[in-house]
N, C-alpha and C positions, 0 to 999 in steps of 0.2 A: 147601954145595958138593956137591950130589948130582946135577949135570948139568942142573938146570933153569935157564932163562934168566930174566932179570929181567922183570917184568910189563909194561914199556913197549913191547916188541916184539911182544907177543901180538896176533894178528889182522891184522897188517900185510899178510900175503900175501892174506888175504881181500879187503881193500880194493883191492889192486893187481889182483886177479883181476876184481873188479867193474868197475873202471875199464877194464881191457882188454876185457871183454865189451861194455861200453857203446860203446867206440870201434869194435869190430867190428860191432856192430849199426848204428851210424850210417853207417859206410862201406858196408855192405851195402844199406841202405835208399837211400842216395844213388846208389849204382851201379844199383840197380833202377829208380829214378826217371829217371835219365839214359838208361838203356837203353830204357825204355818211350817216352820222347820220341823217340828215334832210330827206334824201330819205327813210331811214329805218322807220322813224316816219310816213312819208306820206303813206308808204306801209301798215303799221298796221292800220292807220286811214282809209284808203281806204277799207281794209278788214273788218273793223267794219261796215262801211257804207253799203257795199255790203251785209254783213251778215244780217244786220237789214232789208234791203229792201227785201232780199230773204225770210226772216222769215215772214214779213208782207204779202208777196204775198201768203203764205201758210196758213194764219190764217183762211181762210174759211174751210179748212180741219180739223185742230185741233191745239191746242197749242203745243202738242208734235211734230206734223209734222213740225210746224213752227220752233221750236228750233232745230230739227234734220237738217232741211235745212240750218239754220244759222251755225250749226256746220260743215256741209259739205263745205259750201262756205268759212268759215274761214280757214279750213284745206287746201283747195286748194290754198289759198293765204299764205301758210306757217305760219299760226297763230293758236292760240288755243282759242276756245270759253270758257271763264271763267264763264260767267253768261248770262242767257237769261230769261227775265221777260216779261210776257204777261199780259196786263191789257186792257180788251176790245179789241179794234182794234189797240192798241199801243204796240209796241215791243221795249224793251230796251235791247241791248246786250253789253257785255264787252268782248273785245278780247285782248289777250296778245301774245307777241312773244319775243323770245330771239334773240338779235342782237349782233354783235361784240362789241357794245357799252353798253351792259347791257339789262335788260328787258324793254320792252315798252308796255304800256297799252293804250287802246283807248275805248271810249264808243260811242255808236250811238243809235239814236232813229228813228223809222219809224212808221208812222201812219198818220191819217188824218191831213190835214192842217187847219182845222177850228179853230175858236176862242176857246181857251182852257177853258174859263169860261163857254161857252155854252156846250162844249163837256163834261166837268166834271159834269155839272148839269143834263145832260140827259144820261150819261154813254154810249153815242153813240148808244142808242137804238131807237131814233127817225129818221126815214128815211128822213124826211123833213129837219132835222138839219144836219145829217151826210152826206146825199147824197149817202149813200150806200144802195144797195138792197141786201136782203138776198139771199143766194144760196139755191135753192130748195133742200129739204131733209136735211138741216143742221139747227141746233138749233140757235136761235138768241143769240148773245153774250151779 
């Protein structure tokens, strides 16, 4: 009885510490993995948004020029333009990319922010409704 414990409890704190550290490592790795998947999704969504805006900025030139610009922007963001549809002054693009977590797709639209019911009724051709002025030398959409 000199204050020593019996031999069966020796080292139990070390085992508990190892288990706690392993759980902490597992949770950290899982959190990092989920976080990187979210970042990859945001990257593709951002690429789609920027591609749609870039295409909308080129609509005054031509539909083909708009979609070519969207493709360039998407590829600069390590994504692939899978579709580009132009309807009047509106552009809808779809972008995809392969990530370590599998393929990711995103769609984005760029165009005037007016009331869609007015926009569809006028097809964007009324300057008073759309607020857009035609570019000299270019046909009206």
